[in-house]
mmCIF file as Biopython writes it, N, C-alpha, C and O atoms, coordinates in Angstrom:
data_model
#
loop_
_atom_site.group_PDB
_atom_site.id
_atom_site.type_symbol
_atom_site.label_atom_id
_atom_site.label_alt_id
_atom_site.label_comp_id
_atom_site.label_asym_id
_atom_site.label_entity_id
_atom_site.label_seq_id
_atom_site.pdbx_PDB_ins_code
_atom_site.Cartn_x
_atom_site.Cartn_y
_atom_site.Cartn_z
_atom_site.occupancy
_atom_site.B_iso_or_equiv
_atom_site.auth_seq_id
_atom_site.auth_asym_id
_atom_site.pdbx_PDB_model_num
ATOM 1   N N  . MET A ? 1  ? 0.640   -1.041 0.193  1.0 0.0 1  A 1 
ATOM 2   C CA . MET A ? 1  ? -0.070  0.037  -0.149 1.0 0.0 1  A 1 
ATOM 3   C C  . MET A ? 1  ? 1.077   1.174  -0.064 1.0 0.0 1  A 1 
ATOM 4   O O  . MET A ? 1  ? 2.126   1.201  0.579  1.0 0.0 1  A 1 
ATOM 5   N N  . ASN A ? 2  ? 0.372   2.283  -1.126 1.0 0.0 2  A 1 
ATOM 6   C CA . ASN A ? 2  ? 1.360   3.467  -1.087 1.0 0.0 2  A 1 
ATOM 7   C C  . ASN A ? 2  ? 1.032   4.125  -0.177 1.0 0.0 2  A 1 
ATOM 8   O O  . ASN A ? 2  ? 0.006   3.707  0.358  1.0 0.0 2  A 1 
ATOM 9   N N  . ARG A ? 3  ? 1.630   5.362  0.439  1.0 0.0 3  A 1 
ATOM 10  C CA . ARG A ? 3  ? 1.032   6.322  1.344  1.0 0.0 3  A 1 
ATOM 11  C C  . ARG A ? 3  ? -0.249  7.096  1.296  1.0 0.0 3  A 1 
ATOM 12  O O  . ARG A ? 3  ? -0.884  7.351  2.319  1.0 0.0 3  A 1 
ATOM 13  N N  . SER A ? 4  ? -0.542  7.387  0.356  1.0 0.0 4  A 1 
ATOM 14  C CA . SER A ? 4  ? -1.654  8.248  -0.163 1.0 0.0 4  A 1 
ATOM 15  C C  . SER A ? 4  ? -3.132  7.213  0.174  1.0 0.0 4  A 1 
ATOM 16  O O  . SER A ? 4  ? -4.259  7.594  0.493  1.0 0.0 4  A 1 
ATOM 17  N N  . THR A ? 5  ? -2.742  6.147  0.014  1.0 0.0 5  A 1 
ATOM 18  C CA . THR A ? 5  ? -3.639  5.076  0.195  1.0 0.0 5  A 1 
ATOM 19  C C  . THR A ? 5  ? -3.931  4.765  1.632  1.0 0.0 5  A 1 
ATOM 20  O O  . THR A ? 5  ? -5.070  4.377  1.892  1.0 0.0 5  A 1 
ATOM 21  N N  . VAL A ? 6  ? -2.943  4.899  2.727  1.0 0.0 6  A 1 
ATOM 22  C CA . VAL A ? 6  ? -2.962  4.916  4.233  1.0 0.0 6  A 1 
ATOM 23  C C  . VAL A ? 6  ? -3.534  5.883  4.475  1.0 0.0 6  A 1 
ATOM 24  O O  . VAL A ? 6  ? -4.424  5.637  5.289  1.0 0.0 6  A 1 
ATOM 25  N N  . LEU A ? 7  ? -3.491  7.267  4.091  1.0 0.0 7  A 1 
ATOM 26  C CA . LEU A ? 7  ? -3.871  8.322  4.625  1.0 0.0 7  A 1 
ATOM 27  C C  . LEU A ? 7  ? -5.247  8.434  4.157  1.0 0.0 7  A 1 
ATOM 28  O O  . LEU A ? 7  ? -6.003  9.178  4.782  1.0 0.0 7  A 1 
ATOM 29  N N  . LEU A ? 8  ? -5.646  7.833  3.201  1.0 0.0 8  A 1 
ATOM 30  C CA . LEU A ? 8  ? -7.038  7.850  2.902  1.0 0.0 8  A 1 
ATOM 31  C C  . LEU A ? 8  ? -8.076  7.044  3.528  1.0 0.0 8  A 1 
ATOM 32  O O  . LEU A ? 8  ? -9.267  7.324  3.670  1.0 0.0 8  A 1 
ATOM 33  N N  . ILE A ? 9  ? -7.497  6.095  3.849  1.0 0.0 9  A 1 
ATOM 34  C CA . ILE A ? 9  ? -7.955  4.968  5.052  1.0 0.0 9  A 1 
ATOM 35  C C  . ILE A ? 9  ? -7.859  5.663  6.373  1.0 0.0 9  A 1 
ATOM 36  O O  . ILE A ? 9  ? -8.867  5.528  7.066  1.0 0.0 9  A 1 
ATOM 37  N N  . ILE A ? 10 ? -6.981  6.307  6.840  1.0 0.0 10 A 1 
ATOM 38  C CA . ILE A ? 10 ? -6.932  6.960  7.922  1.0 0.0 10 A 1 
ATOM 39  C C  . ILE A ? 10 ? -7.822  8.074  8.160  1.0 0.0 10 A 1 
ATOM 40  O O  . ILE A ? 10 ? -8.191  8.397  9.289  1.0 0.0 10 A 1 
ATOM 41  N N  . GLY A ? 11 ? -8.200  8.721  6.988  1.0 0.0 11 A 1 
ATOM 42  C CA . GLY A ? 11 ? -9.423  10.027 7.007  1.0 0.0 11 A 1 
ATOM 43  C C  . GLY A ? 11 ? -10.483 9.591  6.796  1.0 0.0 11 A 1 
ATOM 44  O O  . GLY A ? 11 ? -11.382 10.393 7.050  1.0 0.0 11 A 1 
ATOM 45  N N  . ILE A ? 12 ? -10.966 8.139  6.237  1.0 0.0 12 A 1 
ATOM 46  C CA . ILE A ? 12 ? -12.773 7.658  6.270  1.0 0.0 12 A 1 
ATOM 47  C C  . ILE A ? 12 ? -13.237 7.829  7.592  1.0 0.0 12 A 1 
ATOM 48  O O  . ILE A ? 12 ? -14.219 8.528  7.840  1.0 0.0 12 A 1 
ATOM 49  N N  . PRO A ? 13 ? -12.575 7.220  8.475  1.0 0.0 13 A 1 
ATOM 50  C CA . PRO A ? 13 ? -13.644 7.287  9.929  1.0 0.0 13 A 1 
ATOM 51  C C  . PRO A ? 13 ? -13.600 9.019  10.204 1.0 0.0 13 A 1 
ATOM 52  O O  . PRO A ? 13 ? -14.653 9.654  10.169 1.0 0.0 13 A 1 
ATOM 53  N N  . TRP A ? 14 ? -12.514 9.576  10.428 1.0 0.0 14 A 1 
ATOM 54  C CA . TRP A ? 14 ? -12.734 10.865 10.764 1.0 0.0 14 A 1 
ATOM 55  C C  . TRP A ? 14 ? -13.991 11.628 9.852  1.0 0.0 14 A 1 
ATOM 56  O O  . TRP A ? 14 ? -14.936 12.241 10.350 1.0 0.0 14 A 1 
ATOM 57  N N  . ALA A ? 15 ? -13.821 11.487 8.865  1.0 0.0 15 A 1 
ATOM 58  C CA . ALA A ? 15 ? -15.087 12.066 7.795  1.0 0.0 15 A 1 
ATOM 59  C C  . ALA A ? 15 ? -16.374 11.249 8.205  1.0 0.0 15 A 1 
ATOM 60  O O  . ALA A ? 15 ? -17.357 11.975 8.355  1.0 0.0 15 A 1 
ATOM 61  N N  . THR A ? 16 ? -16.590 9.911  8.419  1.0 0.0 16 A 1 
ATOM 62  C CA . THR A ? 16 ? -17.529 9.634  8.940  1.0 0.0 16 A 1 
ATOM 63  C C  . THR A ? 16 ? -18.412 10.328 10.285 1.0 0.0 16 A 1 
ATOM 64  O O  . THR A ? 16 ? -19.637 10.429 10.349 1.0 0.0 16 A 1 
ATOM 65  N N  . ALA A ? 17 ? -17.583 10.691 11.144 1.0 0.0 17 A 1 
ATOM 66  C CA . ALA A ? 17 ? -17.296 11.188 12.421 1.0 0.0 17 A 1 
ATOM 67  C C  . ALA A ? 17 ? -18.174 12.477 12.179 1.0 0.0 17 A 1 
ATOM 68  O O  . ALA A ? 17 ? -19.246 12.765 12.712 1.0 0.0 17 A 1 
ATOM 69  N N  . VAL A ? 18 ? -17.445 13.182 11.235 1.0 0.0 18 A 1 
ATOM 70  C CA . VAL A ? 18 ? -18.221 14.632 10.764 1.0 0.0 18 A 1 
ATOM 71  C C  . VAL A ? 18 ? -19.544 14.400 10.134 1.0 0.0 18 A 1 
ATOM 72  O O  . VAL A ? 18 ? -20.468 15.202 10.272 1.0 0.0 18 A 1 
ATOM 73  N N  . ALA A ? 19 ? -19.604 13.703 9.695  1.0 0.0 19 A 1 
ATOM 74  C CA . ALA A ? 19 ? -20.816 13.238 8.409  1.0 0.0 19 A 1 
ATOM 75  C C  . ALA A ? 19 ? -21.799 13.023 9.665  1.0 0.0 19 A 1 
ATOM 76  O O  . ALA A ? 19 ? -22.754 13.795 9.741  1.0 0.0 19 A 1 
ATOM 77  N N  . VAL A ? 20 ? -21.630 11.949 10.744 1.0 0.0 20 A 1 
ATOM 78  C CA . VAL A ? 20 ? -22.741 11.757 11.599 1.0 0.0 20 A 1 
ATOM 79  C C  . VAL A ? 20 ? -23.120 12.546 12.625 1.0 0.0 20 A 1 
ATOM 80  O O  . VAL A ? 20 ? -24.219 12.377 13.153 1.0 0.0 20 A 1 
ATOM 81  N N  . LEU A ? 21 ? -22.011 13.786 13.158 1.0 0.0 21 A 1 
ATOM 82  C CA . LEU A ? 21 ? -22.497 14.782 13.814 1.0 0.0 21 A 1 
ATOM 83  C C  . LEU A ? 21 ? -23.233 15.673 13.374 1.0 0.0 21 A 1 
ATOM 84  O O  . LEU A ? 21 ? -24.008 16.258 14.131 1.0 0.0 21 A 1 
ATOM 85  N N  . LEU A ? 22 ? -23.143 15.987 11.973 1.0 0.0 22 A 1 
ATOM 86  C CA . LEU A ? 22 ? -23.807 16.585 11.043 1.0 0.0 22 A 1 
ATOM 87  C C  . LEU A ? 22 ? -25.257 16.207 11.122 1.0 0.0 22 A 1 
ATOM 88  O O  . LEU A ? 22 ? -26.103 17.073 11.344 1.0 0.0 22 A 1 
ATOM 89  N N  . MET A ? 23 ? -25.604 14.833 10.934 1.0 0.0 23 A 1 
ATOM 90  C CA . MET A ? 23 ? -26.607 14.358 11.142 1.0 0.0 23 A 1 
ATOM 91  C C  . MET A ? 23 ? -27.416 14.336 12.347 1.0 0.0 23 A 1 
ATOM 92  O O  . MET A ? 23 ? -28.638 14.373 12.206 1.0 0.0 23 A 1 
ATOM 93  N N  . VAL A ? 24 ? -26.986 14.290 13.347 1.0 0.0 24 A 1 
ATOM 94  C CA . VAL A ? 24 ? -27.019 14.844 14.522 1.0 0.0 24 A 1 
ATOM 95  C C  . VAL A ? 24 ? -27.830 16.127 14.997 1.0 0.0 24 A 1 
ATOM 96  O O  . VAL A ? 24 ? -28.788 16.249 15.760 1.0 0.0 24 A 1 
ATOM 97  N N  . THR A ? 25 ? -27.092 17.031 14.264 1.0 0.0 25 A 1 
ATOM 98  C CA . THR A ? 25 ? -27.363 18.484 14.456 1.0 0.0 25 A 1 
ATOM 99  C C  . THR A ? 25 ? -28.348 18.638 13.599 1.0 0.0 25 A 1 
ATOM 100 O O  . THR A ? 25 ? -29.303 19.239 14.092 1.0 0.0 25 A 1 
ATOM 101 N N  . LYS A ? 26 ? -28.466 18.346 12.587 1.0 0.0 26 A 1 
ATOM 102 C CA . LYS A ? 26 ? -29.800 18.367 11.572 1.0 0.0 26 A 1 
ATOM 103 C C  . LYS A ? 26 ? -31.033 18.040 12.176 1.0 0.0 26 A 1 
ATOM 104 O O  . LYS A ? 26 ? -32.030 18.762 12.161 1.0 0.0 26 A 1 
ATOM 105 N N  . ILE A ? 27 ? -30.914 16.669 12.837 1.0 0.0 27 A 1 
ATOM 106 C CA . ILE A ? 27 ? -32.255 15.854 13.627 1.0 0.0 27 A 1 
ATOM 107 C C  . ILE A ? 27 ? -32.303 16.691 15.012 1.0 0.0 27 A 1 
ATOM 108 O O  . ILE A ? 27 ? -33.411 16.501 15.512 1.0 0.0 27 A 1 
ATOM 109 N N  . HIS A ? 28 ? -31.960 17.063 15.362 1.0 0.0 28 A 1 
ATOM 110 C CA . HIS A ? 28 ? -31.738 17.748 16.460 1.0 0.0 28 A 1 
ATOM 111 C C  . HIS A ? 28 ? -32.703 19.497 16.319 1.0 0.0 28 A 1 
ATOM 112 O O  . HIS A ? 28 ? -33.675 19.860 16.981 1.0 0.0 28 A 1 
ATOM 113 N N  . ALA A ? 29 ? -31.956 20.258 15.211 1.0 0.0 29 A 1 
ATOM 114 C CA . ALA A ? 29 ? -32.726 21.219 14.960 1.0 0.0 29 A 1 
ATOM 115 C C  . ALA A ? 29 ? -34.137 20.886 14.183 1.0 0.0 29 A 1 
ATOM 116 O O  . ALA A ? 29 ? -34.913 21.839 14.119 1.0 0.0 29 A 1 
ATOM 117 N N  . PHE A ? 30 ? -34.480 19.896 13.706 1.0 0.0 30 A 1 
ATOM 118 C CA . PHE A ? 30 ? -35.896 19.419 13.288 1.0 0.0 30 A 1 
ATOM 119 C C  . PHE A ? 30 ? -36.885 19.145 14.585 1.0 0.0 30 A 1 
ATOM 120 O O  . PHE A ? 30 ? -37.875 19.847 14.795 1.0 0.0 30 A 1 
ATOM 121 N N  . SER A ? 31 ? -36.502 18.053 15.416 1.0 0.0 31 A 1 
ATOM 122 C CA . SER A ? 31 ? -36.994 17.297 16.166 1.0 0.0 31 A 1 
ATOM 123 C C  . SER A ? 31 ? -37.016 17.915 17.520 1.0 0.0 31 A 1 
ATOM 124 O O  . SER A ? 31 ? -37.885 17.608 18.337 1.0 0.0 31 A 1 
ATOM 125 N N  . GLY A ? 32 ? -35.891 18.954 17.825 1.0 0.0 32 A 1 
ATOM 126 C CA . GLY A ? 32 ? -35.216 19.083 19.462 1.0 0.0 32 A 1 
ATOM 127 C C  . GLY A ? 32 ? -35.050 17.885 20.186 1.0 0.0 32 A 1 
ATOM 128 O O  . GLY A ? 32 ? -35.215 18.093 21.388 1.0 0.0 32 A 1 
ATOM 129 N N  . ARG A ? 33 ? -34.777 16.668 19.909 1.0 0.0 33 A 1 
ATOM 130 C CA . ARG A ? 33 ? -34.258 15.783 20.740 1.0 0.0 33 A 1 
ATOM 131 C C  . ARG A ? 33 ? -32.546 15.661 20.062 1.0 0.0 33 A 1 
ATOM 132 O O  . ARG A ? 33 ? -32.146 16.201 19.030 1.0 0.0 33 A 1 
ATOM 133 N N  . VAL A ? 34 ? -31.930 14.979 20.798 1.0 0.0 34 A 1 
ATOM 134 C CA . VAL A ? 34 ? -30.681 13.958 20.722 1.0 0.0 34 A 1 
ATOM 135 C C  . VAL A ? 34 ? -30.686 13.021 20.567 1.0 0.0 34 A 1 
ATOM 136 O O  . VAL A ? 34 ? -31.342 12.297 21.317 1.0 0.0 34 A 1 
ATOM 137 N N  . HIS A ? 35 ? -30.022 12.542 19.600 1.0 0.0 35 A 1 
ATOM 138 C CA . HIS A ? 35 ? -30.111 10.790 19.281 1.0 0.0 35 A 1 
ATOM 139 C C  . HIS A ? 35 ? -28.642 10.590 19.884 1.0 0.0 35 A 1 
ATOM 140 O O  . HIS A ? 35 ? -27.585 10.864 19.316 1.0 0.0 35 A 1 
ATOM 141 N N  . TRP A ? 36 ? -28.778 10.165 20.893 1.0 0.0 36 A 1 
ATOM 142 C CA . TRP A ? 36 ? -27.553 9.688  21.700 1.0 0.0 36 A 1 
ATOM 143 C C  . TRP A ? 36 ? -26.817 8.568  21.054 1.0 0.0 36 A 1 
ATOM 144 O O  . TRP A ? 36 ? -25.589 8.503  21.096 1.0 0.0 36 A 1 
ATOM 145 N N  . GLY A ? 37 ? -27.531 7.722  20.482 1.0 0.0 37 A 1 
ATOM 146 C CA . GLY A ? 37 ? -26.656 6.570  19.641 1.0 0.0 37 A 1 
ATOM 147 C C  . GLY A ? 37 ? -25.965 7.047  18.440 1.0 0.0 37 A 1 
ATOM 148 O O  . GLY A ? 37 ? -24.938 6.562  17.965 1.0 0.0 37 A 1 
ATOM 149 N N  . LEU A ? 38 ? -26.710 8.163  17.947 1.0 0.0 38 A 1 
ATOM 150 C CA . LEU A ? 38 ? -25.766 8.327  16.555 1.0 0.0 38 A 1 
ATOM 151 C C  . LEU A ? 38 ? -24.370 9.363  17.000 1.0 0.0 38 A 1 
ATOM 152 O O  . LEU A ? 38 ? -23.500 9.724  16.207 1.0 0.0 38 A 1 
ATOM 153 N N  . LEU A ? 39 ? -24.431 9.688  18.372 1.0 0.0 39 A 1 
ATOM 154 C CA . LEU A ? 39 ? -23.680 10.687 18.827 1.0 0.0 39 A 1 
ATOM 155 C C  . LEU A ? 39 ? -22.435 9.861  19.399 1.0 0.0 39 A 1 
ATOM 156 O O  . LEU A ? 39 ? -21.269 10.224 19.554 1.0 0.0 39 A 1 
ATOM 157 N N  . GLY A ? 40 ? -23.037 8.662  19.657 1.0 0.0 40 A 1 
ATOM 158 C CA . GLY A ? 40 ? -21.848 7.456  20.173 1.0 0.0 40 A 1 
ATOM 159 C C  . GLY A ? 40 ? -21.282 6.808  18.957 1.0 0.0 40 A 1 
ATOM 160 O O  . GLY A ? 40 ? -20.214 6.198  18.902 1.0 0.0 40 A 1 
ATOM 161 N N  . SER A ? 41 ? -22.239 7.042  17.865 1.0 0.0 41 A 1 
ATOM 162 C CA . SER A ? 41 ? -21.389 6.050  16.735 1.0 0.0 41 A 1 
ATOM 163 C C  . SER A ? 41 ? -20.544 7.442  16.031 1.0 0.0 41 A 1 
ATOM 164 O O  . SER A ? 41 ? -19.638 7.000  15.324 1.0 0.0 41 A 1 
ATOM 165 N N  . ALA A ? 42 ? -20.566 8.692  16.017 1.0 0.0 42 A 1 
ATOM 166 C CA . ALA A ? 42 ? -19.684 9.496  15.711 1.0 0.0 42 A 1 
ATOM 167 C C  . ALA A ? 42 ? -18.351 9.368  16.962 1.0 0.0 42 A 1 
ATOM 168 O O  . ALA A ? 42 ? -17.216 9.450  16.492 1.0 0.0 42 A 1 
ATOM 169 N N  . CYS A ? 43 ? -18.439 9.218  18.151 1.0 0.0 43 A 1 
ATOM 170 C CA . CYS A ? 43 ? -17.162 9.335  18.756 1.0 0.0 43 A 1 
ATOM 171 C C  . CYS A ? 43 ? -16.452 7.998  18.839 1.0 0.0 43 A 1 
ATOM 172 O O  . CYS A ? 43 ? -15.434 7.869  19.519 1.0 0.0 43 A 1 
ATOM 173 N N  . ILE A ? 44 ? -17.057 6.877  18.058 1.0 0.0 44 A 1 
ATOM 174 C CA . ILE A ? 44 ? -16.299 5.793  17.828 1.0 0.0 44 A 1 
ATOM 175 C C  . ILE A ? 44 ? -15.874 5.950  16.770 1.0 0.0 44 A 1 
ATOM 176 O O  . ILE A ? 44 ? -14.658 5.774  16.837 1.0 0.0 44 A 1 
ATOM 177 N N  . CYS A ? 45 ? -16.343 6.323  15.233 1.0 0.0 45 A 1 
ATOM 178 C CA . CYS A ? 45 ? -15.721 6.692  14.377 1.0 0.0 45 A 1 
ATOM 179 C C  . CYS A ? 45 ? -14.189 7.162  14.558 1.0 0.0 45 A 1 
ATOM 180 O O  . CYS A ? 45 ? -13.090 6.725  14.216 1.0 0.0 45 A 1 
ATOM 181 N N  . PHE A ? 46 ? -14.768 8.480  15.403 1.0 0.0 46 A 1 
ATOM 182 C CA . PHE A ? 46 ? -13.415 9.386  15.741 1.0 0.0 46 A 1 
ATOM 183 C C  . PHE A ? 46 ? -12.308 8.635  16.165 1.0 0.0 46 A 1 
ATOM 184 O O  . PHE A ? 46 ? -11.176 8.919  15.774 1.0 0.0 46 A 1 
ATOM 185 N N  . SER A ? 47 ? -12.569 7.550  17.056 1.0 0.0 47 A 1 
ATOM 186 C CA . SER A ? 47 ? -11.710 7.246  17.644 1.0 0.0 47 A 1 
ATOM 187 C C  . SER A ? 47 ? -10.748 6.090  17.085 1.0 0.0 47 A 1 
ATOM 188 O O  . SER A ? 47 ? -9.566  5.839  17.321 1.0 0.0 47 A 1 
ATOM 189 N N  . ILE A ? 48 ? -11.739 5.457  16.220 1.0 0.0 48 A 1 
ATOM 190 C CA . ILE A ? 48 ? -11.085 4.689  15.212 1.0 0.0 48 A 1 
ATOM 191 C C  . ILE A ? 48 ? -9.918  4.966  14.456 1.0 0.0 48 A 1 
ATOM 192 O O  . ILE A ? 48 ? -8.923  4.305  14.158 1.0 0.0 48 A 1 
ATOM 193 N N  . GLY A ? 49 ? -10.527 6.767  14.098 1.0 0.0 49 A 1 
ATOM 194 C CA . GLY A ? 49 ? -9.417  7.363  13.285 1.0 0.0 49 A 1 
ATOM 195 C C  . GLY A ? 49 ? -8.262  7.817  13.796 1.0 0.0 49 A 1 
ATOM 196 O O  . GLY A ? 49 ? -7.253  8.037  13.125 1.0 0.0 49 A 1 
ATOM 197 N N  . CYS A ? 50 ? -8.399  8.011  15.299 1.0 0.0 50 A 1 
ATOM 198 C CA . CYS A ? 50 ? -7.136  8.441  15.977 1.0 0.0 50 A 1 
ATOM 199 C C  . CYS A ? 50 ? -6.322  6.987  16.328 1.0 0.0 50 A 1 
ATOM 200 O O  . CYS A ? 50 ? -5.093  7.034  16.272 1.0 0.0 50 A 1 
ATOM 201 N N  . LEU A ? 51 ? -6.820  5.998  16.604 1.0 0.0 51 A 1 
ATOM 202 C CA . LEU A ? 51 ? -6.194  4.555  16.716 1.0 0.0 51 A 1 
ATOM 203 C C  . LEU A ? 51 ? -5.323  4.486  15.420 1.0 0.0 51 A 1 
ATOM 204 O O  . LEU A ? 51 ? -4.093  4.470  15.395 1.0 0.0 51 A 1 
ATOM 205 N N  . ALA A ? 52 ? -6.178  4.446  14.336 1.0 0.0 52 A 1 
ATOM 206 C CA . ALA A ? 52 ? -5.159  4.352  13.124 1.0 0.0 52 A 1 
ATOM 207 C C  . ALA A ? 52 ? -4.152  4.946  12.661 1.0 0.0 52 A 1 
ATOM 208 O O  . ALA A ? 52 ? -3.235  4.462  11.997 1.0 0.0 52 A 1 
ATOM 209 N N  . ARG A ? 53 ? -4.366  6.459  13.147 1.0 0.0 53 A 1 
ATOM 210 C CA . ARG A ? 53 ? -3.120  7.329  13.325 1.0 0.0 53 A 1 
ATOM 211 C C  . ARG A ? 53 ? -2.398  7.009  13.969 1.0 0.0 53 A 1 
ATOM 212 O O  . ARG A ? 53 ? -1.277  6.940  13.466 1.0 0.0 53 A 1 
ATOM 213 N N  . THR A ? 54 ? -2.500  6.686  15.171 1.0 0.0 54 A 1 
ATOM 214 C CA . THR A ? 54 ? -1.407  6.661  15.955 1.0 0.0 54 A 1 
ATOM 215 C C  . THR A ? 54 ? -0.595  5.347  15.434 1.0 0.0 54 A 1 
ATOM 216 O O  . THR A ? 54 ? 0.632   5.404  15.348 1.0 0.0 54 A 1 
ATOM 217 N N  . SER A ? 55 ? -1.304  4.168  15.088 1.0 0.0 55 A 1 
ATOM 218 C CA . SER A ? 55 ? -0.529  3.091  14.587 1.0 0.0 55 A 1 
ATOM 219 C C  . SER A ? 55 ? 0.293   3.822  13.550 1.0 0.0 55 A 1 
ATOM 220 O O  . SER A ? 55 ? 1.500   3.894  13.778 1.0 0.0 55 A 1 
ATOM 221 N N  . VAL A ? 56 ? -0.149  4.343  12.509 1.0 0.0 56 A 1 
ATOM 222 C CA . VAL A ? 56 ? 0.759   4.511  11.675 1.0 0.0 56 A 1 
ATOM 223 C C  . VAL A ? 56 ? 1.973   5.368  11.958 1.0 0.0 56 A 1 
ATOM 224 O O  . VAL A ? 56 ? 2.978   5.199  11.267 1.0 0.0 56 A 1 
ATOM 225 N N  . GLY A ? 57 ? 1.959   6.166  12.805 1.0 0.0 57 A 1 
ATOM 226 C CA . GLY A ? 57 ? 2.708   6.648  13.398 1.0 0.0 57 A 1 
ATOM 227 C C  . GLY A ? 57 ? 3.905   6.133  14.110 1.0 0.0 57 A 1 
ATOM 228 O O  . GLY A ? 57 ? 5.060   6.557  14.100 1.0 0.0 57 A 1 
ATOM 229 N N  . LEU A ? 58 ? 3.373   5.125  14.730 1.0 0.0 58 A 1 
ATOM 230 C CA . LEU A ? 58 ? 4.314   4.250  15.883 1.0 0.0 58 A 1 
ATOM 231 C C  . LEU A ? 58 ? 4.910   3.366  14.578 1.0 0.0 58 A 1 
ATOM 232 O O  . LEU A ? 58 ? 6.043   2.943  14.802 1.0 0.0 58 A 1 
ATOM 233 N N  . HIS A ? 59 ? 4.472   3.077  13.517 1.0 0.0 59 A 1 
ATOM 234 C CA . HIS A ? 59 ? 5.114   1.916  12.324 1.0 0.0 59 A 1 
ATOM 235 C C  . HIS A ? 59 ? 6.415   2.962  11.797 1.0 0.0 59 A 1 
ATOM 236 O O  . HIS A ? 59 ? 7.542   2.503  11.607 1.0 0.0 59 A 1 
ATOM 237 N N  . ASP A ? 60 ? 6.083   4.438  11.591 1.0 0.0 60 A 1 
ATOM 238 C CA . ASP A ? 60 ? 7.073   5.033  10.913 1.0 0.0 60 A 1 
ATOM 239 C C  . ASP A ? 60 ? 8.149   5.600  11.825 1.0 0.0 60 A 1 
ATOM 240 O O  . ASP A ? 60 ? 9.200   6.137  11.475 1.0 0.0 60 A 1 
ATOM 241 N N  . MET A ? 61 ? 7.732   5.402  12.965 1.0 0.0 61 A 1 
ATOM 242 C CA . MET A ? 61 ? 8.728   5.437  14.190 1.0 0.0 61 A 1 
ATOM 243 C C  . MET A ? 61 ? 9.832   4.328  14.352 1.0 0.0 61 A 1 
ATOM 244 O O  . MET A ? 61 ? 10.979  4.655  14.655 1.0 0.0 61 A 1 
ATOM 245 N N  . ALA A ? 62 ? 9.452   2.912  14.131 1.0 0.0 62 A 1 
ATOM 246 C CA . ALA A ? 62 ? 10.054  1.940  14.190 1.0 0.0 62 A 1 
ATOM 247 C C  . ALA A ? 62 ? 11.024  1.732  12.731 1.0 0.0 62 A 1 
ATOM 248 O O  . ALA A ? 62 ? 11.744  0.741  12.604 1.0 0.0 62 A 1 
#
């Protein structure tokens, strides 16, 4: 795998987290309710992106 593919794979969870957060804010604006399950999903996607980035960083250090 080349470097640009790795960076794309790392960016996908963060992009998904942003998209889910935008959905949560849009749903909240229309219904006035916060969907905690979607918010939790966004947090999980963000943490997967952080873990992937940390793994690549540790691999580059080795």
